[in-house]
C-alpha positions in Angstrom: 51.0 102.1 93.3 54.0 99.3 93.9 56.0 97.4 91.4 58.1 94.5 91.4 61.8 95.1 91.4 63.1 94.0 87.6 65.7 91.9 88.7 62.7 89.9 90.9 60.4 89.7 87.7 63.3 89.0 85.5 64.2 85.8 87.9 60.7 84.8 87.9 60.5 84.2 83.9 62.8 81.5 83.3 61.2 79.5 86.6 57.7 79.4 84.7 57.2 75.6 83.2 61.1 74.9 84.4 61.6 71.0 84.7 61.0 67.9 83.2 57.6 67.0 81.0 56.8 63.9 83.4 53.7 61.7 83.5 51.3 61.6 85.7 52.6 59.5 89.1 56.0 60.7 88.1 56.1 64.4 89.0 58.6 63.2 92.4 60.7 61.4 90.2 64.5 61.9 90.3 66.5 62.8 87.3 69.7 60.3 86.8 72.7 62.0 86.7 75.0 59.4 85.5 72.9 58.5 81.9 74.7 57.2 78.6 72.4 57.1 75.0 74.5 54.7 72.6 74.3 55.7 68.7 71.1 54.7 67.1 71.4 50.7 66.1 69.0 48.4 64.5 65.8 49.0 62.9 62.5 49.8 65.5 60.7 47.5 62.9 62.5 44.6 63.3 60.0 42.7 65.3 63.2 39.9 66.2 64.6 42.6 68.5 62.6 43.1 71.8 63.5 45.8 74.2 64.9 44.4 77.7 66.2 45.6 80.7 69.2 44.4 83.3 70.3 45.3 86.6 73.3 44.7 89.2 74.0 46.2 92.5 77.2 48.4 92.2 79.6 49.8 94.7 77.7 52.0 95.3 74.0 51.6 94.1 72.8 50.4 91.2 73.4 49.8 87.2 70.6 49.7 84.9 70.9 48.8 81.0 67.7 49.5 78.8 68.6 47.7 75.5 66.8 47.9 71.8 64.2 50.7 73.4 62.9 52.2 70.2 62.7 56.0 69.6 63.2 58.6 66.9 66.3 58.4 65.3 68.8 61.2 66.5 66.3 61.7 69.6 68.4 62.6 72.7 66.5 61.1 75.5 66.8 61.2 79.5 66.1 59.0 82.4 64.0 59.4 85.7 64.1 57.2 88.9 61.8 56.7 91.5 62.0 54.5 94.6 59.4 52.4 96.0 60.4 50.4 99.5 62.7 47.5 97.7 61.6 48.5 94.3 63.0 51.3 91.5 61.1 52.3 88.6 62.8 54.2 85.3 61.7 55.6 83.4 63.4 57.0 79.7 61.8 59.8 77.6 63.1 62.4 75.2 64.4 65.5 76.4 61.9 67.4 74.1 58.7 65.8 74.4 57.5 68.4 72.3 59.5 68.9 69.4 59.0 71.0 66.4 60.0 68.4 63.7 61.3 64.9 63.8 63.1 62.5 62.1 61.4 60.5 59.4 62.6 56.9 61.1 62.8 55.0 64.7 65.5 53.3 66.0 66.9 51.3 68.9 68.9 52.8 71.8 70.7 51.1 74.4 70.9 53.4 77.5 72.9 53.0 80.8 72.1 54.5 84.3 73.6 54.5 87.5 71.4 54.9 90.6 72.5 56.3 93.8 69.9 54.3 96.0 71.0 51.0 98.0 70.4 47.9 95.5 66.8 47.3 95.7 65.4 44.0 95.2 63.6 44.8 91.9 63.8 46.9 89.0 60.8 47.8 86.3 62.0 50.0 83.6 59.6 51.7 80.8 59.8 54.0 78.3 57.8 56.9 76.8 57.5 58.0 73.4 57.1 62.0 72.7 53.9 63.7 72.2 54.2 64.8 68.5 50.6 63.3 67.6 49.6 62.4 71.1 50.5 61.9 74.7 52.0 58.8 75.3 51.8 57.0 78.5 54.8 55.1 80.0 55.0 51.4 78.4 56.7 48.7 80.8 59.9 47.6 78.9 60.4 44.6 81.8 61.1 44.1 85.4 64.1 42.2 86.9 65.7 41.0 89.9 68.5 42.6 91.2 71.0 39.6 91.9 
């Protein structure tokens, strides 16, 4: 009878199920290292506030700002991007897609991301809520041309 060496078995355990919980079509997206999330401000229930996206070419890469993105209060979010020709898609979603408990409120966040790719022609920003009630697909916030 052959046995797996203990060190190999122990190293294999953490690898199972690793990686972000990304939606269909985003499996090969890259995580955004240069990503900041401002403190929660405003009410996600105020219909006067509308989520928006802005992008500028940088040196190097691209700077993207998403403003008034609705998420749960005190919820940490992260960003991912994928490139398709002259277009970049960005997804912002909670770090923990399957929380056991959540704050009983929603608010608005501003996020900023630096993308190391050559500046594209267009940027599309998506956001996705956690899966505590139902699985959620990405929702488009907006598309902008890069000046």
